[in-house]
C-alpha positions as CSV (number, residue, x, y, z in Angstrom):
1,M,-67.1,-7.1,30.4
2,T,-68.4,-3.8,32.0
3,G,-69.1,-1.5,29.5
4,S,-66.9,-3.4,26.8
5,N,-68.3,-3.9,23.4
6,A,-65.4,-6.0,22.5
7,D,-66.8,-9.1,24.4
8,D,-70.2,-8.5,23.4
9,R,-69.1,-8.4,19.6
10,T,-67.2,-11.7,20.3
11,R,-70.3,-13.4,21.5
12,R,-72.5,-11.9,18.7
13,S,-69.7,-13.0,16.0
14,R,-70.3,-16.7,17.1
15,L,-73.7,-16.7,16.6
16,E,-75.1,-18.3,13.3
17,R,-78.0,-16.3,12.0
18,H,-80.7,-18.0,9.9
19,P,-83.0,-15.6,8.0
20,T,-86.9,-16.5,8.2
21,P,-88.5,-14.4,5.5
22,G,-92.2,-13.8,5.5
23,A,-94.9,-12.2,7.3
24,R,-94.7,-14.2,10.5
25,N,-91.9,-14.0,13.1
26,S,-89.1,-16.7,13.2
27,L,-90.6,-18.9,16.1
28,W,-93.1,-20.0,13.2
29,S,-90.3,-21.8,11.3
30,W,-89.1,-23.8,14.2
31,P,-90.3,-27.1,12.7
32,S,-88.2,-26.6,9.5
33,A,-85.3,-25.4,11.7
34,K,-85.4,-28.5,14.0
35,S,-87.1,-31.8,13.8
36,P,-90.4,-31.7,15.8
37,L,-89.8,-35.4,16.9
38,A,-86.4,-34.4,18.4
39,V,-87.8,-31.4,20.0
40,V,-90.5,-33.6,21.6
41,R,-87.8,-36.1,22.8
42,N,-85.7,-33.5,24.3
43,Y,-88.6,-31.9,26.1
44,V,-89.7,-35.1,27.7
45,V,-85.9,-35.9,28.7
46,I,-85.5,-32.4,30.1
47,V,-88.7,-32.6,32.1
48,L,-87.6,-35.8,33.7
49,A,-84.0,-34.2,34.6
50,R,-85.6,-31.1,35.9
51,I,-87.5,-33.2,38.4
52,A,-85.0,-36.0,39.0
53,P,-83.3,-35.6,42.4
54,S,-80.4,-37.9,41.5
55,L,-77.5,-35.8,40.1
56,R,-76.1,-38.9,38.4
57,L,-79.5,-39.6,36.6
58,K,-79.7,-35.8,35.6
59,N,-76.2,-36.1,33.9
60,W,-77.0,-39.3,32.2
61,L,-80.2,-38.1,30.7
62,L,-78.9,-35.0,29.5
63,R,-75.9,-36.7,27.8
64,R,-78.7,-38.9,26.0
65,I,-79.8,-35.8,24.3
66,G,-76.4,-34.4,23.5
67,V,-75.5,-32.3,26.2
68,T,-71.7,-32.5,27.0
69,V,-71.5,-33.0,30.6
70,G,-68.3,-33.3,32.5
71,T,-67.4,-35.2,35.6
72,G,-69.1,-34.1,38.9
73,V,-71.5,-31.7,37.2
74,S,-74.4,-30.7,39.5
75,W,-77.8,-29.6,37.9
76,G,-80.2,-28.1,40.4
77,L,-83.8,-28.9,40.6
78,E,-85.8,-27.2,37.5
79,S,-82.6,-26.2,35.8
80,T,-83.4,-26.1,32.0
81,P,-80.9,-26.8,29.2
82,D,-81.9,-25.6,25.6
83,V,-85.0,-27.7,24.3
84,F,-84.2,-27.3,20.8
85,W,-80.4,-27.5,20.6
86,P,-79.1,-29.4,23.9
87,E,-76.4,-30.5,21.8
88,R,-74.7,-27.2,21.7
89,I,-74.4,-27.1,25.5
90,T,-70.9,-28.1,27.4
91,V,-70.8,-28.0,31.1
92,E,-67.1,-28.7,32.2
93,D,-66.0,-30.9,35.4
94,H,-67.5,-29.9,38.7
95,A,-69.6,-26.9,37.5
96,I,-72.9,-26.1,39.2
97,I,-76.0,-25.2,37.4
98,G,-78.2,-23.9,40.0
99,Y,-82.0,-24.1,40.7
100,D,-84.4,-23.1,37.9
101,A,-81.4,-21.7,35.8
102,T,-81.8,-21.6,32.0
103,I,-79.0,-22.3,29.3
104,L,-80.4,-21.1,25.9
105,C,-78.7,-21.8,22.5
106,H,-81.1,-20.3,20.5
107,E,-82.9,-16.9,19.9
108,F,-86.1,-16.7,17.8
109,L,-86.5,-13.0,16.8
110,Q,-88.9,-11.3,14.1
111,D,-86.9,-11.9,10.8
112,E,-84.3,-14.5,11.9
113,Y,-83.3,-17.0,14.6
114,R,-79.9,-17.3,15.9
115,L,-77.8,-20.2,17.2
116,G,-74.9,-20.3,19.4
117,D,-72.9,-22.8,21.5
118,V,-72.7,-22.2,25.4
119,V,-69.8,-23.4,27.5
120,V,-69.7,-23.6,31.2
121,G,-66.2,-23.8,32.5
122,E,-64.7,-26.1,35.0
123,R,-65.8,-25.4,38.6
124,A,-68.0,-22.3,37.4
125,M,-71.1,-21.7,39.1
126,I,-74.5,-20.6,37.6
127,G,-76.9,-19.3,40.4
128,A,-80.5,-20.0,40.7
129,G,-82.8,-18.4,38.0
130,A,-80.1,-17.2,36.0
131,I,-80.4,-17.2,32.3
132,I,-77.3,-17.7,30.0
133,L,-77.9,-16.6,26.5
134,P,-76.8,-18.2,23.1
135,G,-73.0,-18.0,22.4
136,V,-71.9,-17.2,25.7
137,E,-68.9,-18.7,27.4
138,V,-68.7,-18.9,31.3
139,G,-65.0,-19.1,32.4
140,E,-63.5,-21.4,34.7
141,G,-64.1,-20.9,38.3
142,A,-66.5,-18.0,37.2
143,Q,-69.8,-17.2,39.3
144,V,-73.0,-15.9,38.0
145,A,-75.2,-14.5,40.6
146,A,-78.9,-15.7,41.2
147,N,-81.5,-14.0,38.6
148,S,-78.7,-12.7,36.3
149,L,-79.1,-12.3,32.7
150,V,-75.6,-13.3,30.8
151,T,-75.6,-11.6,27.7
152,E,-71.6,-11.7,27.3
153,D,-68.9,-13.9,28.1
154,V,-67.8,-14.1,31.7
155,P,-64.0,-14.3,32.3
156,P,-62.5,-17.1,34.5
157,N,-62.6,-16.5,38.4
158,V,-65.0,-13.4,38.3
159,T,-68.4,-12.8,40.0
160,V,-71.0,-11.5,37.7
161,A,-74.5,-10.0,38.7
162,G,-77.3,-8.1,37.4
163,V,-79.6,-7.7,34.2
164,P,-77.6,-7.6,32.1
165,A,-74.8,-9.3,34.1
166,E,-71.8,-7.3,34.9
167,I,-68.5,-7.9,36.9
168,V,-69.1,-7.3,40.7
169,S,-65.8,-9.0,41.9
170,E,-62.8,-10.7,40.7
171,S,-60.7,-13.2,42.6
172,S,-57.6,-15.2,42.1
173,E,-57.0,-19.0,42.2
174,E,-55.5,-18.8,45.7
175,S,-58.3,-16.9,47.2
176,H,-60.5,-20.2,46.5
177,T,-58.4,-22.1,49.3
178,D,-59.3,-21.9,52.9
179,A,-57.2,-19.9,55.4
180,G,-54.3,-21.7,56.4
181,E,-54.3,-24.2,53.5
182,D,-52.2,-24.1,50.4
183,K,-53.6,-24.4,46.8
184,N,-53.4,-28.3,47.3
185,G,-55.5,-28.2,50.4
186,R,-52.6,-29.0,52.6
187,R,-52.3,-27.5,56.0
188,E,-49.5,-24.7,56.2
189,G,-47.2,-24.4,59.0
């Protein structure tokens, strides 16, 4: 990820591009890109999910608007999935989306808008205030530090931080166990 253009091209190659010709920027075309009624419904549900203290309620609400939510997923207060295309988000089992984190599946630019699926892998953690851009895949067990901007895929079992996010550490599956325990959590010795 650090300095690698290969990963960046991979994310960019997954983005769908939709030209919006004319004098105005692409955000003016949003009503023709997505049903205004669907966006209003999504917005209301997301506002409720953002402030709901119950993790079960959050997961239930977000599933209603198409987010794929795995078992045991935790959404922090004020976390925000994409309002226009929430159905393009997959959060796998036991992942954590931190306080005020944002997952975007769209980019409205000057002459086009872009769409991309976002996948947050099993047991991955997205820190408070982090932003995940369209088309990004966050690998299993990966960690995104607070206030990071994720513009490229995050490999499994690494920690990324910064704007744009870069790898700051790597860990193996074994390093996630407590000292004196095997991979299955049993005490050794």
